[in-house]
Kinemage of the C-alpha trace (Angstrom):
@kinemage 1
@onewidth
@group {chain A} dominant
@subgroup {mainchain}
@vectorlist {calphas} color= white
{ca met a 1} P 10.607 -23.046 -224.944
{ca arg a 2} L 12.179 -20.613 -222.511
{ca leu a 3} L 9.128 -21.201 -220.287
{ca leu a 4} L 9.528 -24.595 -220.880
{ca ile a 5} L 13.329 -25.051 -219.395
{ca ile a 6} L 12.284 -23.099 -216.879
{ca val a 7} L 9.677 -25.434 -215.503
{ca ala a 8} L 11.469 -28.409 -216.445
{ca ala a 9} L 14.645 -26.364 -214.005
{ca ile a 10} L 12.282 -25.709 -211.521
{ca ala a 11} L 10.492 -29.568 -211.574
{ca leu a 12} L 14.394 -30.382 -211.867
{ca gly a 13} L 15.494 -28.812 -208.311
{ca cys a 14} L 17.774 -26.072 -210.875
{ca ala a 15} L 15.692 -22.787 -210.563
{ca asp a 16} L 14.773 -20.925 -208.108
{ca arg a 17} L 10.396 -20.504 -207.428
{ca ala a 18} L 11.064 -16.590 -206.463
{ca gly a 19} L 11.699 -15.914 -209.504
{ca val a 20} L 11.219 -16.644 -213.155
{ca gly a 21} L 14.441 -15.497 -214.354
{ca ser a 22} L 16.167 -16.381 -211.110
{ca val a 23} L 18.148 -19.422 -211.648
{ca arg a 24} L 21.088 -20.278 -209.892
{ca ala a 25} L 23.906 -19.665 -211.802
{ca glu a 26} L 25.922 -23.079 -212.773
{ca pro a 27} L 22.338 -24.313 -214.638
{ca ala a 28} L 21.093 -21.432 -216.050
{ca val a 29} L 24.575 -21.458 -217.764
{ca ala a 30} L 23.022 -25.429 -218.928
{ca ala a 31} L 19.743 -24.452 -219.324
{ca thr a 32} L 18.701 -25.642 -223.088
{ca pro a 33} L 16.658 -27.695 -224.140
{ca his a 34} L 19.181 -30.480 -225.002
{ca thr a 35} L 20.780 -30.149 -221.052
{ca val a 36} L 17.514 -30.414 -219.358
{ca ala a 37} L 16.832 -33.716 -221.389
{ca ala a 38} L 19.402 -35.125 -220.189
{ca ala a 39} L 19.472 -33.887 -216.691
{ca his a 40} L 15.822 -35.594 -216.457
{ca ala a 41} L 17.936 -39.032 -218.169
{ca arg a 42} L 20.236 -38.781 -215.716
{ca ala a 43} L 16.884 -38.653 -212.964
{ca leu a 44} L 16.829 -42.209 -214.242
{ca gly a 45} L 19.061 -43.227 -211.855
{ca leu a 46} L 17.329 -42.045 -208.713
{ca asp a 47} L 14.862 -44.336 -206.573
{ca pro a 48} L 12.662 -45.149 -209.188
{ca glu a 49} L 10.368 -44.629 -206.084
{ca ser a 50} L 10.906 -40.485 -205.635
{ca arg a 51} L 9.329 -37.748 -207.217
{ca arg a 52} L 12.480 -36.543 -208.993
{ca his a 53} L 12.363 -39.946 -210.932
{ca arg a 54} L 8.609 -39.360 -211.204
{ca val a 55} L 8.602 -36.574 -212.569
{ca ala a 56} L 12.112 -37.462 -215.087
{ca val a 57} L 9.745 -40.388 -216.991
{ca ala a 58} L 6.521 -37.589 -217.444
{ca trp a 59} L 8.644 -35.215 -219.032
{ca leu a 60} L 10.589 -37.563 -220.872
{ca thr a 61} L 7.089 -39.678 -222.004
{ca gln a 62} L 6.013 -35.962 -222.921
{ca his a 63} L 8.724 -34.560 -225.138
{ca pro a 64} L 9.550 -37.632 -226.924
{ca asp a 65} L 11.103 -35.754 -230.009
{ca leu a 66} L 13.618 -33.498 -227.430
{ca ala a 67} L 14.268 -36.606 -225.513
{ca his a 68} L 14.827 -39.715 -228.168
{ca pro a 69} L 18.329 -38.554 -228.939
{ca val a 70} L 19.565 -37.672 -225.444
{ca leu a 71} L 17.504 -41.170 -224.197
{ca val a 72} L 19.270 -43.886 -227.064
{ca arg a 73} L 23.166 -41.703 -226.520
{ca his a 74} L 22.494 -42.208 -222.026
{ca leu a 75} L 21.448 -46.140 -223.124
{ca glu a 76} L 24.325 -46.663 -225.036
{ca arg a 77} L 26.654 -44.779 -223.403
{ca his a 78} L 25.084 -46.929 -220.186
{ca gly a 79} L 24.217 -43.775 -218.472
{ca pro a 80} L 22.098 -43.670 -214.950
{ca gly a 81} L 19.730 -45.544 -214.410
{ca trp a 82} L 20.195 -46.711 -218.442
{ca arg a 83} L 17.938 -49.981 -217.917
{ca his a 84} L 15.426 -47.525 -217.849
{ca val a 85} L 15.544 -46.238 -221.136
{ca pro a 86} L 13.891 -49.114 -223.250
{ca ala a 87} L 10.661 -49.205 -222.089
{ca leu a 88} L 10.832 -45.365 -222.868
{ca leu a 89} L 11.968 -45.463 -225.963
{ca ala a 90} L 9.674 -48.104 -227.488
{ca pro a 91} L 6.325 -45.961 -227.639
{ca met a 92} L 8.063 -42.941 -229.076
{ca gly a 93} L 7.949 -45.043 -232.358
{ca his a 94} L 11.471 -43.798 -233.730
{ca pro a 95} L 12.720 -45.344 -236.479
{ca asp a 96} L 16.102 -44.557 -235.385
{ca gly a 97} L 15.343 -45.968 -232.081
{ca val a 98} L 15.217 -49.997 -233.378
{ca pro a 99} L 19.155 -49.754 -234.107
{ca pro a 100} L 20.219 -49.460 -229.812
{ca leu a 101} L 17.363 -51.404 -228.755
{ca arg a 102} L 18.410 -54.259 -230.917
{ca ala a 103} L 22.184 -53.819 -229.774
{ca ala a 104} L 21.299 -53.685 -226.083
{ca met a 105} L 18.953 -57.084 -226.740
{ca val a 106} L 22.440 -58.523 -227.985
{ca ala a 107} L 24.401 -57.451 -225.849
{ca gly a 108} L 22.809 -57.282 -222.566
{ca asp a 109} L 22.979 -59.636 -219.627
{ca gly a 110} L 19.807 -61.742 -219.484
{ca gly a 111} L 17.539 -58.796 -217.276
{ca leu a 112} L 18.042 -55.497 -219.775
{ca ala a 113} L 17.930 -58.478 -223.125
{ca trp a 114} L 14.540 -59.057 -222.190
{ca asp a 115} L 13.199 -55.269 -221.797
{ca ala a 116} L 14.488 -54.296 -224.673
{ca ala a 117} L 13.601 -57.505 -226.966
{ca ala a 118} L 9.876 -56.198 -225.179
{ca ala a 119} L 10.429 -52.483 -226.186
{ca leu a 120} L 10.972 -53.728 -229.657
{ca gly a 121} L 7.835 -55.906 -229.326
{ca arg a 122} L 6.344 -52.411 -228.460
{ca his a 123} L 7.628 -50.375 -230.956
{ca pro a 124} L 5.609 -48.942 -233.727
{ca asp a 125} L 8.628 -49.813 -236.393
{ca pro a 126} L 8.456 -53.015 -238.915
{ca thr a 127} L 12.198 -52.649 -238.497
{ca ala a 128} L 11.466 -54.421 -234.993
{ca ser a 129} L 10.232 -57.246 -236.262
{ca asp a 130} L 13.233 -57.457 -238.263
{ca ala a 131} L 15.272 -57.066 -235.584
{ca leu a 132} L 14.287 -59.517 -233.615
{ca val a 133} L 13.396 -61.906 -235.828
{ca ala a 134} L 17.180 -61.178 -236.579
{ca ala a 135} L 18.328 -62.533 -232.985
{ca leu a 136} L 16.704 -65.736 -233.498
{ca ser a 137} L 19.161 -67.255 -235.271
{ca his a 138} L 21.809 -65.493 -232.415
{ca glu a 139} L 24.275 -67.581 -231.213
{ca ala a 140} L 23.527 -67.359 -227.846
{ca ser a 141} L 20.714 -68.691 -226.618
{ca ser a 142} L 19.722 -65.911 -224.493
{ca val a 143} L 19.333 -64.106 -226.794
{ca val a 144} L 17.353 -66.401 -228.619
{ca gln a 145} L 14.471 -66.486 -225.704
{ca ala a 146} L 14.945 -62.519 -225.378
{ca ala a 147} L 13.468 -62.575 -229.278
{ca leu a 148} L 11.028 -65.273 -228.816
{ca his a 149} L 9.643 -62.871 -225.864
{ca gly a 150} L 9.559 -59.882 -228.030
{ca leu a 151} L 7.477 -61.530 -231.017
{ca ser a 152} L 4.809 -62.508 -228.188
{ca val a 153} L 5.037 -59.319 -226.910
{ca arg a 154} L 4.324 -58.194 -230.676
{ca arg a 155} L 1.837 -60.869 -232.156
{ca asp a 156} L 2.905 -60.280 -235.489
{ca leu a 157} L 1.726 -62.868 -237.358
{ca ser a 158} L 3.998 -62.908 -240.214
{ca thr a 159} L 6.618 -64.048 -237.842
{ca cys a 160} L 5.547 -67.292 -237.381
{ca ala a 161} L 7.107 -69.881 -239.965
{ca asp a 162} L 9.735 -67.989 -237.741
{ca leu a 163} L 8.840 -68.688 -235.119
{ca val a 164} L 8.062 -72.213 -235.265
{ca ala a 165} L 11.185 -72.867 -237.029
{ca thr a 166} L 13.122 -71.995 -233.618
{ca leu a 167} L 11.173 -75.329 -232.116
{ca asp a 168} L 13.743 -77.074 -233.477
{ca his a 169} L 16.924 -75.348 -231.601
{ca ala a 170} L 19.302 -77.628 -230.119
{ca ser a 171} L 18.081 -75.969 -226.452
{ca gly a 172} L 15.651 -77.454 -224.751
{ca pro a 173} L 14.693 -73.928 -222.685
{ca val a 174} L 14.847 -72.391 -226.303
{ca arg a 175} L 12.388 -74.614 -227.475
{ca tyr a 176} L 10.559 -74.069 -224.404
{ca ala a 177} L 10.396 -69.922 -224.519
{ca ala a 178} L 9.365 -70.865 -228.950
{ca leu a 179} L 6.358 -73.352 -227.819
{ca asp a 180} L 5.530 -70.769 -225.492
{ca ala a 181} L 5.297 -67.321 -227.585
{ca gly a 182} L 3.989 -69.404 -230.896
{ca leu a 183} L 1.447 -71.001 -228.091
{ca glu a 184} L -0.106 -67.413 -227.169
{ca met a 185} L 0.016 -66.342 -230.672
{ca ala a 186} L -1.532 -69.465 -231.248
{ca cys a 187} L 1.233 -70.405 -235.155
{ca val a 188} L 1.895 -73.724 -233.495
{ca pro a 189} L 0.604 -76.273 -236.175
{ca glu a 190} L -1.483 -79.290 -234.405
{ca his a 191} L 1.086 -82.159 -235.814
{ca thr a 192} L 4.081 -80.099 -234.519
{ca leu a 193} L 2.526 -80.269 -230.931
{ca asp a 194} L 2.543 -83.658 -231.008
{ca arg a 195} L 5.496 -84.206 -232.497
{ca met a 196} L 6.770 -82.199 -229.103
{ca arg a 197} L 4.867 -83.917 -226.806
{ca asp a 198} L 8.182 -86.629 -226.998
{ca asp a 199} L 10.493 -83.559 -226.770
{ca pro a 200} L 13.761 -85.196 -225.005
{ca asn a 201} L 13.484 -81.875 -222.827
{ca pro a 202} L 11.029 -82.468 -219.559
{ca gly a 203} L 9.252 -78.260 -220.010
{ca val a 204} L 8.640 -78.905 -223.278
{ca ser a 205} L 6.985 -82.298 -223.568
{ca thr a 206} L 4.622 -81.509 -220.505
{ca arg a 207} L 3.668 -77.782 -221.562
{ca ala a 208} L 3.151 -79.694 -225.265
{ca arg a 209} L 0.606 -81.924 -223.933
{ca val a 210} L -0.862 -79.896 -221.062
{ca ala a 211} L -1.561 -77.855 -224.620
{ca arg a 212} L -2.989 -80.558 -226.177
{ca asp a 213} L -5.009 -81.925 -224.189
{ca ala a 214} L -6.692 -78.689 -223.618
{ca trp a 215} L -7.310 -78.176 -227.330
{ca arg a 216} L -8.676 -81.510 -227.439
{ca leu a 217} L -10.941 -80.344 -224.423
{ca ala a 218} L -11.936 -77.425 -226.543
{ca ala a 219} L -12.474 -79.311 -229.505
{ca ala a 220} L -14.605 -81.351 -228.305
{ca ser a 221} L -16.518 -78.589 -225.903
{ca phe a 222} L -17.413 -76.917 -229.392
{ca ser a 223} L -18.401 -79.965 -230.960
{ca gly a 224} L -20.014 -81.755 -227.742
{ca ala a 225} L -18.525 -84.860 -228.547
{ca pro a 226} L -17.244 -87.351 -225.821
{ca ser a 227} L -13.418 -85.753 -225.153
{ca pro a 228} L -10.808 -88.797 -226.706
């Protein structure tokens, strides 16, 4: 463990390469697994193209047990570079990473909500799927759209009924997002797609007509019959 701390400290520029035990005064006091993980989390606020940022991402990814609790606090406290955290939490797979991701999806702006929803979509814990479905009834249409994006990333067919129900949402952009996600997951019944060709939102109706025509062409090609 001491070697791990020293290597991490060197990567962050806190240790002197000339001697393994020679760590500058201030970092030497703080060089514990927790503080090394916290230093890497703070480095997320640096230029993503910088070497230090890349080293931090690599270290945090390679040490999920140490990094996960630190990243959760970093996300909740809006630490430097906290917008990079959702993508790092998802593959770690810890169930206690779901609530902070859901909170970020619900409370965040458009970009963060989208990133947090995508992270829930990639999170292996089944409660992540529950969080996305629950967000479909949120009062903010931007949150519902983010949740639909997360469901399309997750591709859990058990959520199809919830997704299709969102096609009747009052918001045109939400209906479009639901249709887009439903088509990606092959969740939209044929009769529903026919109905949505007359949707008052031009984007929705166009998307439905294009998809319906594509289905007919594919069916005709498969059967060998001329398309209607």
